[in-house]
C-alpha positions in Angstrom: 85.7 58.4 16.4 82.8 57.5 17.7 82.6 59.9 20.8 82.5 62.7 17.5 79.3 61.2 15.7 78.0 60.8 18.8 78.3 64.7 20.0 77.3 65.5 16.0 74.4 63.4 16.6 73.4 65.4 19.6 74.2 69.1 18.3 71.9 67.8 15.1 68.9 66.8 17.5 69.0 70.1 18.7 70.0 72.4 16.4 65.9 72.9 15.7 65.5 74.4 19.5 68.2 76.3 19.6 68.7 77.5 16.3 65.5 77.7 14.8 63.1 79.4 17.5 65.7 80.5 19.5 65.7 83.7 21.8 67.0 85.4 18.6 63.9 84.5 16.0 61.5 85.4 18.2 62.9 88.5 19.2 63.2 89.8 15.3 59.3 88.5 15.0 58.3 90.6 17.8 59.9 93.8 16.4 58.5 92.6 12.8 55.4 92.4 14.3 55.6 95.9 15.7 56.8 97.6 12.4 53.8 95.7 11.2 51.8 97.2 12.9 53.8 100.5 13.2 53.1 100.7 9.1 49.6 99.5 9.7 49.3 102.6 12.2 50.6 105.2 9.1 48.9 104.3 6.5 45.6 104.2 8.4 45.8 108.2 9.0 46.9 108.5 6.2 44.4 106.8 3.8 40.7 106.1 4.9 40.7 103.5 2.0 43.3 101.1 3.9 41.8 99.9 6.6 38.6 98.2 5.3 37.4 94.9 4.8 38.0 94.8 0.9 41.6 96.2 0.8 42.9 94.1 3.4 41.7 91.2 1.7 43.0 92.8 -2.1 46.0 92.6 0.3 45.9 89.6 1.1 45.1 88.3 -2.5 48.1 89.8 -3.6 50.5 88.4 -1.4 48.7 85.3 -1.2 51.2 84.0 -4.8 54.4 85.5 -3.3 54.2 83.9 0.1 53.7 80.3 -1.7 57.1 80.8 -3.0 57.7 82.9 0.0 57.0 79.1 1.8 60.0 77.3 -0.3 62.2 80.3 -0.4 62.5 79.9 4.0 63.2 76.0 4.0 66.0 77.4 0.7 67.0 79.8 3.1 67.3 77.7 6.6 69.3 74.5 5.0 72.1 78.1 4.0 70.6 78.2 0.9 69.7 80.4 -1.9 67.0 79.9 -5.4 67.6 82.6 -7.6 65.2 80.6 -10.0 61.8 80.7 -7.7 60.1 83.8 -10.1 61.8 82.3 -14.3 60.3 78.9 -12.8 56.9 80.4 -12.3 56.6 81.9 -15.4 57.6 79.3 -17.0 54.6 76.9 -15.1 52.3 79.0 -15.4 53.1 79.5 -19.7 53.8 75.7 -19.8 50.2 75.2 -18.4 48.0 77.5 -20.2 49.7 76.3 -23.1 48.1 73.0 -22.4 45.1 74.1 -21.4 44.8 76.1 -25.1 45.9 72.7 -26.7 42.8 71.2 -25.2 44.0 69.0 -22.5 42.2 68.7 -19.5 43.0 71.1 -16.0 44.1 67.7 -14.2 47.0 66.9 -16.7 47.9 71.0 -17.6 47.9 71.7 -13.2 50.1 68.2 -13.1 52.9 69.6 -16.2 53.0 72.5 -14.8 53.9 71.5 -11.1 56.1 68.8 -13.2 58.4 71.5 -14.3 58.5 73.1 -11.1 59.7 69.8 -9.8 62.5 69.1 -12.2 63.7 72.7 -12.2 64.2 72.7 -8.8 65.8 68.6 -9.0 68.5 70.0 -11.0 69.1 72.8 -9.0 69.6 70.2 -6.1 72.0 67.7 -8.0 74.0 70.3 -9.7 74.5 71.9 -6.6 75.4 68.7 -4.6 76.5 66.0 -6.5 78.7 68.7 -9.4 79.5 71.0 -6.3 78.6 74.7 -7.9 77.4 77.3 -5.6 73.8 77.7 -5.4 73.9 81.2 -6.7 75.4 80.8 -10.0 73.2 77.3 -10.7 69.7 78.9 -9.8 70.8 82.2 -11.5 71.8 80.1 -14.4 68.6 78.1 -14.5 66.7 81.7 -14.1 68.1 82.1 -17.2 67.5 79.2 -18.7 63.7 79.2 -17.5 63.5 82.7 -19.0 64.7 81.8 -22.1 62.3 78.7 -22.4 59.3 80.9 -21.9 59.9 83.8 -25.0 61.2 80.4 -26.8 57.8 78.7 -26.1 55.5 81.8 -26.9 57.8 84.2 -29.3 57.0 86.7 -26.7 53.0 86.8 -26.6 50.2 86.5 -23.9 48.4 82.6 -24.0 44.8 82.9 -23.4 42.6 80.9 -25.8 40.7 78.3 -24.9 41.3 78.5 -20.9 38.2 76.7 -19.0 36.3 78.7 -16.4 37.2 75.3 -14.0 41.3 76.3 -14.5 39.6 80.0 -13.7 38.5 80.0 -10.4 42.0 79.0 -8.9 43.2 82.3 -9.2 39.5 84.3 -9.6 37.0 82.3 -7.0 36.1 82.9 -3.8 34.6 80.4 -0.9 32.8 82.9 0.9 34.2 86.3 1.2 37.6 84.8 0.9 39.7 84.4 -1.7 40.6 80.8 -2.8 44.1 81.8 -3.8 44.4 83.3 -0.3 42.9 80.0 1.2 46.0 77.9 -0.7 48.3 80.6 1.1 47.3 79.5 4.6 47.1 75.7 3.5 50.9 76.3 2.1 51.9 77.9 5.4 50.0 75.0 7.7 52.2 72.6 5.9 55.3 74.4 5.9 54.8 75.3 9.3 54.2 71.3 10.0 57.2 70.4 8.6 59.5 72.6 10.1 58.2 72.1 13.8 56.7 69.0 14.0 58.2 66.7 11.6 62.1 65.5 11.8 62.5 66.2 8.4 62.2 70.2 9.2 65.0 68.7 12.4 67.0 67.7 9.4 66.5 70.8 7.8 67.4 73.3 10.7 70.9 70.8 11.2 71.6 70.9 8.2 71.4 74.7 7.3 72.9 74.5 10.9 76.2 72.3 10.1 76.0 70.8 7.6 78.8 68.0 8.8 77.7 67.7 12.5 74.4 66.5 10.3 76.6 64.3 8.0 78.7 63.0 10.9 75.2 62.4 12.8 73.7 60.2 9.5 71.8 62.5 7.9 72.2 62.6 4.3 73.2 66.1 3.5 73.1 66.2 -0.2 69.3 64.4 -0.1 67.8 66.8 2.2 69.7 69.8 0.0 67.9 68.2 -2.8 64.5 68.2 -1.7 64.4 71.5 -0.4 64.9 72.3 -4.1 62.3 70.7 -5.4 60.0 71.7 -2.6 60.8 75.0 -3.5 60.4 74.5 -7.2 56.5 73.3 -6.2 55.7 75.9 -4.8 57.4 77.9 -7.6 55.3 76.7 -9.9 51.8 75.9 -8.1 52.3 79.7 -7.6 52.8 80.6 -11.3 49.7 78.6 -12.1 47.5 80.6 -9.6 49.1 83.9 -11.4 47.8 82.4 -14.8 44.6 81.8 -13.4 44.0 84.5 -12.1 45.5 86.8 -14.7 43.0 84.7 -17.3 45.8 84.0 -19.6 49.7 83.4 -19.3 52.2 86.0 -19.5 55.7 85.6 -20.3 56.9 88.4 -17.9 53.9 86.9 -14.5 56.9 86.0 -12.7 59.6 88.6 -13.3 58.0 90.4 -9.6 57.8 87.2 -7.2 62.3 87.2 -6.8 62.8 90.1 -5.1 59.9 90.1 -3.2 60.5 86.2 -1.4 63.6 86.9 -0.3 63.0 89.8 0.6 59.5 88.3 3.0 61.8 85.5 4.1 64.8 88.1 4.7 62.4 90.3 6.8 60.2 87.7 8.6 63.6 86.8 10.7 64.8 83.6 8.5 68.9 83.9 8.6 70.9 83.6 5.3 73.4 82.2 7.5 70.9 78.9 7.1 69.6 76.9 10.7 67.4 79.6 11.5 64.0 81.2 10.7 60.3 80.2 11.0 56.6 79.7 9.3 55.9 82.8 11.7 58.1 84.9 10.5 57.7 84.7 6.6 54.4 85.6 7.3 54.5 88.7 8.5 57.2 89.4 6.2 54.8 89.0 3.5 52.6 91.3 4.9 55.1 93.9 5.6 55.7 93.6 1.9 51.8 93.1 1.0 51.4 96.2 3.3 53.8 98.9 2.0 53.1 97.9 -2.0 49.7 98.5 -0.8 49.4 101.6 1.0 51.6 103.3 -0.9 50.0 102.8 -4.4 46.7 104.2 -2.4 48.7 107.2 -1.6 49.9 107.3 -5.4 53.7 106.9 -4.7 54.7 105.9 -8.1 56.4 102.3 -8.7 59.9 102.9 -8.9 59.6 104.9 -5.6 58.1 102.1 -3.9 60.8 99.5 -5.4 63.6 102.2 -3.4 61.1 102.2 -0.5 61.0 98.1 -0.3 64.9 97.8 -0.8 65.6 100.5 1.6 64.0 98.2 4.5 65.0 95.2 3.3 69.0 96.2 3.7 67.5 97.7 7.0 66.1 94.4 8.3 69.1 92.1 7.3 71.7 94.7 8.6 69.2 94.6 12.2 69.4 90.6 12.2 73.1 90.6 11.5 73.5 93.0 14.4 71.6 90.8 16.4 73.4 87.7 15.6 76.4 89.6 16.9 75.2 90.7 20.0 74.2 87.0 20.8 77.0 84.8 19.8 
């Protein structure tokens, strides 16, 4: 038994090297980076407005909230999980924050309440998944529906826009120099996520649990606690993105978070994070988010209807998943 535990511990320690930063991951990141460059070249030829500083800053601003959610989604998927509630959590946190501001509460209080909403939903997701044993797909699908219902119960389906202070609006509408504040916040989220996965012991635990849950358990890692923490991180980041969206719109909109889920999962998978768990990097997710944003922006500049944009993005994500699966099987 001691030999098994020792072997498991060694596997857990090396898991990040073998999975998170494997040659397969680097190959996939290089492939999607080349794809990103090809997309930039194509849209630059088709529209003279695409490759301009103002448009590129606009793209970065548009995808900043998706990227913040994708940081949490990357961690959850590395853990071999899935969080379908992020869009509804973003919407709920944004609406609650707007509601507190409208009622006259201070900005810091409203922000704290919004973030606590995300943490509470993430904790609930993780607790039910780890302790009750219900699959993550079912649990987060249920909380997605619950949060969505609470949004309309709280607002009656109407936006909240009264008494929103200017100091709160700076979070989503302000600039530092020529860079939008949401972009800066997304970069901070990236730096924190990258540091966590590549430099912290906790990041090693994430890869170990996602790569081989039983080996991680035998090596002494509290698997349930690590998985629970992953869902809490995802919930908090989703709430933060929803708060930024509320600030950007200047009001709480009941449907503001509806598109976040698809884009976050799509970007994370495009970036090479394996749906089987144990593999993925924040750099890959950055590239995936950039591809999603550039596709949407480029097609909009070309006056492609929104519903066709959704078809194209869906096809690209299916191809990315198929390619990722093919590369994984070939390198076994």
